[in-house]
C-alpha positions in Angstrom: -104.7 21.8 -39.1 -103.8 24.5 -36.7 -105.8 26.0 -33.8 -104.9 29.4 -32.5 -105.7 30.5 -28.9 -105.3 34.2 -27.8 -104.8 35.4 -24.3 -103.5 38.5 -22.5 -101.9 38.7 -19.1 -100.5 41.9 -17.5 -100.4 43.7 -20.9 -98.7 40.9 -22.7 -100.6 39.2 -25.6 -99.9 35.6 -26.3 -100.9 33.4 -29.3 -100.7 29.7 -28.6 -100.3 27.7 -31.9 -101.7 24.2 -31.6 -100.9 21.7 -34.5 -99.1 22.3 -37.7 -98.0 25.8 -38.9 -98.0 25.3 -42.6 -99.3 26.9 -45.8 -102.9 26.1 -44.8 -102.6 27.8 -41.4 -100.8 30.9 -42.5 -103.8 33.0 -43.7 -105.4 32.7 -40.2 -102.2 33.5 -38.4 -101.5 36.4 -40.8 -104.9 37.8 -40.0 -104.2 37.6 -36.2 -100.8 39.3 -36.8 -102.4 42.1 -38.8 -104.9 42.7 -36.0 -102.0 42.9 -33.5 -100.1 45.2 -35.8 -103.1 47.5 -36.3 -103.5 47.7 -32.5 -99.8 48.4 -32.2 -99.4 45.6 -29.6 -96.3 46.4 -27.6 -95.4 42.8 -26.6 -96.6 39.6 -28.4 -95.5 36.2 -27.4 -96.0 33.1 -29.5 -96.4 29.8 -27.6 -95.1 26.9 -29.7 -95.4 24.3 -26.9 -98.1 22.4 -28.9 -96.8 23.2 -32.4 -95.7 20.0 -34.1 -94.5 21.3 -37.4 -93.5 24.5 -39.2 -92.7 25.1 -42.8 -91.2 28.0 -44.8 -94.5 29.7 -45.1 -94.9 29.7 -41.3 -91.4 31.1 -40.9 -92.2 33.8 -43.5 -95.4 35.0 -41.6 -93.4 35.3 -38.4 -90.7 37.4 -40.2 -93.4 39.6 -41.7 -94.9 40.4 -38.3 -91.5 40.9 -36.7 -90.6 43.5 -39.4 -94.0 45.2 -39.1 -93.9 45.3 -35.3 -90.5 47.0 -35.4 -92.1 50.0 -37.2 -94.0 50.8 -34.0 -91.6 49.5 -31.4 -93.4 46.2 -30.8 -91.6 43.2 -29.5 -92.1 39.6 -30.6 -90.9 36.6 -28.6 -91.2 32.8 -29.1 -91.2 30.1 -26.5 -91.8 26.5 -25.9 -90.5 25.2 -29.2 -90.3 21.4 -29.5 -87.0 20.0 -30.7 -88.3 19.3 -34.2 -89.6 22.9 -34.6 -86.6 24.5 -33.0 -84.4 22.5 -35.4 -86.1 24.3 -38.3 -85.3 27.7 -36.8 -81.7 26.6 -36.2 -81.3 25.2 -39.7 -82.0 28.6 -41.3 -80.4 30.5 -38.4 -83.6 32.2 -37.3 -82.8 31.2 -33.7 -80.3 34.2 -33.9 -83.0 36.5 -35.3 -85.9 35.8 -33.0 -85.8 35.9 -29.2 -86.5 32.3 -28.3 -86.8 30.7 -24.8 -88.2 27.7 -23.0 -91.1 29.5 -21.4 -92.9 32.9 -21.2 -91.0 34.4 -18.3 -87.6 33.5 -19.9 -88.6 35.1 -23.2 -90.0 38.2 -21.5 -86.6 38.5 -19.7 -84.8 38.3 -23.1 -87.1 41.0 -24.4 -86.3 43.2 -21.5 -89.9 43.2 -20.2 
């Protein structure tokens, strides 16, 4: 089961994902991403510091939002990935696709914010 916490600081929106990002959690996360896309959110960070698992459906919903946000110039950054979760991104080479850093300030710097 996954819990999603939303916050905003200095114009930067953050989603904190707590638990497992799997097929059962994707509909709720997709709904959050759709709302951010509708609002044309300029910078969205995803905090993975308490995410213990991610599967292909979780990766797919991130890619969907990344592509959608590009249509309005939005930026997506990921941070705080635990070793096990980061390994999934590395296995499918998505660590080269997504801006990923250890913490929010570092990923904001990678995004040029």
